[in-house]
NUPA-969714 format. One record per atom (N, C-alpha, C): atom name; x, y, z. Coordinates in Angstrom, 3 decimals. Example, Ala and Ser with C-alpha at 12.3 -4.5 7.8 and 13.67 -1.06 7.14 Angstrom:
NUPA-969714
R site        x        y        z
R    N   13.190   -5.690    7.800
R   CA   12.300   -4.500    7.800
R    C   13.200   -3.300    7.800
R    N   12.850   -2.250    7.080
R   CA   13.670   -1.060    7.140
R    C   12.900    0.030    7.870
end
This chain:
NUPA-969714
R site        x        y        z
R    N  142.870    8.101   80.555
R   CA  143.861    7.419   81.374
R    C  143.713    5.916   81.145
R    N  144.841    5.245   81.017
R   CA  144.788    3.808   80.754
R    C  144.462    3.032   82.030
R    N  143.987    1.814   81.858
R   CA  143.532    0.987   82.976
R    C  144.652    0.676   83.963
R    N  145.863    0.463   83.473
R   CA  146.985    0.142   84.372
R    C  147.312    1.324   85.280
R    N  147.323    2.526   84.715
R   CA  147.592    3.723   85.526
R    C  146.489    3.926   86.549
R    N  145.262    3.762   86.117
R   CA  144.127    3.930   87.017
R    C  144.198    2.936   88.172
R    N  144.535    1.704   87.871
R   CA  144.662    0.679   88.906
R    C  145.780    1.040   89.889
R    N  146.891    1.575   89.365
R   CA  148.007    1.974   90.222
R    C  147.583    3.099   91.172
R    N  146.827    4.073   90.662
R   CA  146.354    5.168   91.514
R    C  145.383    4.656   92.572
R    N  144.516    3.739   92.181
R   CA  143.580    3.156   93.146
R    C  144.329    2.413   94.244
R    N  145.374    1.686   93.876
R   CA  146.171    0.951   94.861
R    C  146.865    1.899   95.828
R    N  147.383    3.016   95.305
R   CA  148.035    4.002   96.174
R    C  147.032    4.595   97.157
R    N  145.842    4.911   96.664
R   CA  144.804    5.449   97.543
R    C  144.411    4.429   98.605
R    N  144.230    3.193   98.206
R   CA  143.846    2.151   99.149
R    C  144.925    1.944  100.205
R    N  146.181    1.938   99.789
R   CA  147.284    1.768  100.740
R    C  147.294    2.909  101.757
R    N  147.147    4.141  101.274
R   CA  147.143    5.277  102.199
R    C  145.914    5.235  103.095
R    N  144.781    4.829  102.562
R   CA  143.567    4.724  103.374
R    C  143.783    3.736  104.515
R    N  144.410    2.600  104.216
R   CA  144.709    1.609  105.251
R    C  145.642    2.187  106.308
R    N  146.640    2.969  105.883
R   CA  147.564    3.597  106.831
R    C  146.826    4.589  107.730
R    N  145.951    5.379  107.137
R   CA  145.195    6.371  107.903
R    C  144.280    5.676  108.908
R    N  143.583    4.638  108.480
R   CA  142.694    3.914  109.391
R    C  143.475    3.258  110.525
R    N  144.656    2.737  110.236
R   CA  145.494    2.140  111.285
R    C  145.948    3.206  112.280
R    N  146.323    4.364  111.775
R   CA  146.741    5.457  112.658
R    C  145.580    5.913  113.533
R    N  144.391    5.995  112.951
R   CA  143.216    6.401  113.723
R    C  142.881    5.371  114.797
R    N  143.034    4.093  114.489
R   CA  142.790    3.041  115.481
R    C  143.791    3.156  116.627
R    N  145.041    3.450  116.293
R   CA  146.068    3.623  117.327
R    C  145.739    4.828  118.216
R    N  145.315    5.925  117.596
R   CA  144.950    7.109  118.375
R    C  143.776    6.812  119.304
R    N  142.808    6.063  118.818
R   CA  141.653    5.705  119.653
R    C  142.093    4.866  120.847
R    N  143.018    3.944  120.624
R   CA  143.549    3.122  121.717
R    C  144.244    4.011  122.750
R    N  145.042    4.961  122.273
R   CA  145.728    5.894  123.176
R    C  144.717    6.712  123.986
R    N  143.655    7.162  123.322
R   CA  142.626    7.939  124.018
R    C  141.937    7.102  125.090
R    N  141.642    5.845  124.787
R   CA  140.993    4.968  125.763
R    C  141.899    4.721  126.965
R    N  143.191    4.568  126.719
R   CA  144.135    4.397  127.826
R    C  144.162    5.640  128.706
R    N  144.134    6.810  128.076
R   CA  144.119    8.052  128.847
R    C  142.851    8.170  129.681
R    N  141.725    7.804  129.091
R   CA  140.456    7.890  129.813
R    C  140.427    6.945  131.007
R    N  141.170    5.856  130.936
R   CA  141.206    4.887  132.021
R    C  142.091    5.295  133.185
R    N  142.892    6.332  132.996
R   CA  143.799    6.775  134.056
R    C  143.104    7.809  134.940
R    N  143.307    7.668  136.238
R   CA  142.779    8.643  137.199
R    C  143.944    9.162  138.034
R    N  144.098   10.469  138.046
R   CA  145.187   11.088  138.800
R    C  144.609   12.000  139.879
R    N  145.239   11.985  141.013
R   CA  144.857   12.896  142.082
R    C  145.590   14.222  141.947
R    N  146.738   14.182  141.360
R   CA  147.559   15.379  141.194
R    C  147.016   16.218  140.040
R    N  146.781   17.490  140.283
R   CA  146.206   18.363  139.250
R    C  147.143   18.529  138.062
R    N  148.457   18.474  138.306
R   CA  149.419   18.609  137.215
R    C  149.332   17.416  136.252
R    N  149.189   16.222  136.812
R   CA  149.020   15.032  135.970
R    C  147.703   15.086  135.200
R    N  146.657   15.582  135.846
R   CA  145.363   15.718  135.171
R    C  145.463   16.699  134.004
R    N  146.151   17.811  134.242
R   CA  146.321   18.812  133.184
R    C  147.128   18.230  132.025
R    N  148.147   17.453  132.355
R   CA  148.959   16.820  131.308
R    C  148.095   15.885  130.453
R    N  147.274   15.084  131.120
R   CA  146.402   14.153  130.396
R    C  145.390   14.892  129.524
R    N  144.841   15.979  130.037
R   CA  143.885   16.764  129.248
R    C  144.554   17.338  128.005
R    N  145.773   17.817  128.173
R   CA  146.510   18.347  127.026
R    C  146.806   17.234  126.015
R    N  147.217   16.086  126.511
R   CA  147.504   14.962  125.619
R    C  146.240   14.529  124.864
R    N  145.098   14.564  125.534
R   CA  143.835   14.205  124.888
R    C  143.517   15.188  123.758
R    N  143.750   16.476  123.995
R   CA  143.512   17.478  122.943
R    C  144.425   17.232  121.743
R    N  145.668   16.889  122.009
R   CA  146.605   16.599  120.916
R    C  146.117   15.387  120.116
R    N  145.708   14.335  120.808
R   CA  145.212   13.136  120.127
R    C  143.969   13.449  119.295
R    N  143.088   14.287  119.824
R   CA  141.876   14.657  119.084
R    C  142.210   15.479  117.845
R    N  143.182   16.376  117.957
R   CA  143.584   17.168  116.781
R    C  144.222   16.286  115.719
R    N  145.049   15.342  116.143
R   CA  145.632   14.399  115.187
R    C  144.531   13.598  114.491
R    N  143.572   13.136  115.272
R   CA  142.464   12.367  114.710
R    C  141.667   13.213  113.713
R    N  141.441   14.478  114.033
R   CA  140.727   15.377  113.115
R    C  141.463   15.491  111.784
R    N  142.784   15.600  111.841
R   CA  143.576   15.675  110.616
R    C  143.443   14.412  109.780
R    N  143.469   13.265  110.457
R   CA  143.298   12.000  109.737
R    C  141.888   11.878  109.159
R    N  140.888   12.382  109.881
R   CA  139.520   12.350  109.353
R    C  139.399   13.179  108.080
R    N  140.035   14.350  108.074
R   CA  140.014   15.191  106.868
R    C  140.701   14.469  105.709
R    N  141.847   13.855  105.999
R   CA  142.562   13.137  104.946
R    C  141.729   11.965  104.432
R    N  141.080   11.252  105.333
R   CA  140.233   10.133  104.933
R    C  139.098   10.612  104.026
R    N  138.514   11.758  104.348
R   CA  137.470   12.325  103.501
R    C  137.976   12.640  102.104
R    N  139.189   13.176  102.016
R   CA  139.774   13.481  100.706
R    C  140.047   12.208   99.911
R    N  140.530   11.186  100.606
R   CA  140.791    9.911   99.934
R    C  139.481    9.340   99.395
R    N  138.443    9.372  100.223
R   CA  137.157    8.829   99.790
R    C  136.568    9.640   98.638
R    N  136.788   10.945   98.640
R   CA  136.326   11.763   97.525
R    C  137.081   11.383   96.249
R    N  138.376   11.165   96.374
R   CA  139.170   10.754   95.211
R    C  138.720    9.386   94.712
R    N  138.442    8.476   95.635
R   CA  137.931    7.160   95.232
R    C  136.591    7.295   94.512
R    N  135.756    8.198   94.989
R   CA  134.472    8.443   94.341
R    C  134.637    8.991   92.938
R    N  135.612    9.881   92.769
R   CA  135.875   10.425   91.431
R    C  136.349    9.327   90.490
R    N  137.159    8.414   90.995
R   CA  137.630    7.312   90.155
R    C  136.458    6.407   89.775
R    N  135.628    6.058   90.758
R   CA  134.524    5.137   90.457
R    C  133.483    5.770   89.539
R    N  133.335    7.085   89.588
R   CA  132.378    7.755   88.694
R    C  133.039    8.218   87.398
R    N  134.325    7.898   87.269
R   CA  135.109    8.250   86.082
R    C  135.145    9.759   85.831
R    N  135.228   10.537   86.910
R   CA  135.331   11.996   86.787
R    C  136.668   12.483   87.325
R    N  137.711   11.696   87.139
R   CA  139.030   11.963   87.704
R    C  139.954   12.708   86.762
R    N  139.562   12.923   85.554
R   CA  140.461   13.494   84.546
R    C  140.740   14.980   84.741
R    N  139.799   15.724   85.291
R   CA  139.962   17.170   85.337
R    C  140.126   17.729   86.732
R    N  140.772   18.888   86.776
R   CA  140.952   19.634   88.017
R    C  139.584   20.126   88.491
R    N  139.334   20.061   89.779
R   CA  138.057   20.525   90.307
R    C  137.915   22.040   90.237
R    N  139.028   22.754   90.208
R   CA  138.968   24.215   90.185
R    C  138.834   24.765   88.769
R    N  139.692   24.306   87.852
R   CA  139.714   24.897   86.505
R    C  139.170   23.956   85.433
R    N  138.913   22.702   85.794
R   CA  138.352   21.695   84.885
R    C  139.270   21.323   83.723
R    N  140.532   21.703   83.809
R   CA  141.510   21.332   82.786
R    C  142.045   19.932   83.093
R    N  142.521   19.220   82.071
R   CA  143.100   17.890   82.309
R    C  144.297   17.974   83.258
R    N  144.478   16.932   84.038
R   CA  145.583   16.859   84.991
R    C  146.681   16.003   84.370
R    N  147.888   16.571   84.297
R   CA  149.010   15.835   83.714
R    C  149.385   14.673   84.630
R    N  149.886   13.583   84.031
R   CA  150.283   12.403   84.809
R    C  151.342   12.740   85.851
R    N  152.295   13.593   85.479
R   CA  153.372   13.948   86.416
R    C  152.792   14.605   87.666
R    N  151.814   15.483   87.482
R   CA  151.201   16.152   88.630
R    C  150.369   15.178   89.452
R    N  149.666   14.292   88.787
R   CA  148.872   13.298   89.495
R    C  149.771   12.373   90.314
R    N  150.894   11.953   89.747
R   CA  151.848   11.123   90.494
R    C  152.397   11.865   91.696
R    N  152.699   13.138   91.520
R   CA  153.236   13.952   92.613
R    C  152.213   14.075   93.733
R    N  150.965   14.270   93.373
R   CA  149.911   14.426   94.371
R    C  149.749   13.148   95.183
R    N  149.802   12.013   94.528
R   CA  149.569   10.751   95.226
R    C  150.772   10.269   96.019
R    N  151.939   10.851   95.805
R   CA  153.115   10.407   96.547
R    C  153.641   11.465   97.500
R    N  153.328   12.706   97.275
R   CA  153.858   13.775   98.108
R    C  152.810   14.329   99.048
R    N  152.755   15.629   99.106
R   CA  151.774   16.307   99.949
R    C  150.390   15.880   99.485
R    N  149.575   15.410  100.367
R   CA  148.347   14.735   99.987
R    C  147.175   15.695   99.797
R    N  146.875   15.956   98.549
R   CA  145.681   16.715   98.195
R    C  144.937   15.881   97.163
R    N  144.234   14.888   97.643
R   CA  143.664   13.857   96.788
R    C  142.566   14.347   95.859
R    N  142.010   15.497   96.142
R   CA  140.860   15.944   95.381
R    C  141.270   16.523   94.039
R    N  142.467   16.933   93.888
R   CA  143.065   17.446   92.658
R    C  142.552   18.838   92.314
R    N  143.231   19.815   92.829
R   CA  142.971   21.212   92.511
R    C  144.202   21.804   91.857
R    N  144.026   22.957   91.240
R   CA  145.172   23.640   90.628
R    C  146.242   23.909   91.682
R    N  147.518   23.885   91.258
R   CA  148.594   24.156   92.229
R    C  148.550   25.589   92.714
end
């Protein structure tokens, strides 16, 4: 892979990483606001508990995505990004572009 393409992929990963970290910071702020609220009504308490579970599940999803991004960054820095992790065959540029712009599977496995 040429240096320009590699740099472009690194930039895409970095941009998405920044987006994920910003989303996680926003979720943490929302969670802190929820924790600061005290309700006497059991229905409001139940609503807040449900909202907290939703925020935690969203955060878990972002944590998984962040792990995949960091794994992809590690593969780039160790120069082991050329092959699929499952079949070890070279990854075509078209597929790599699709992965980095579409459904996010940063680790690069066979379709």
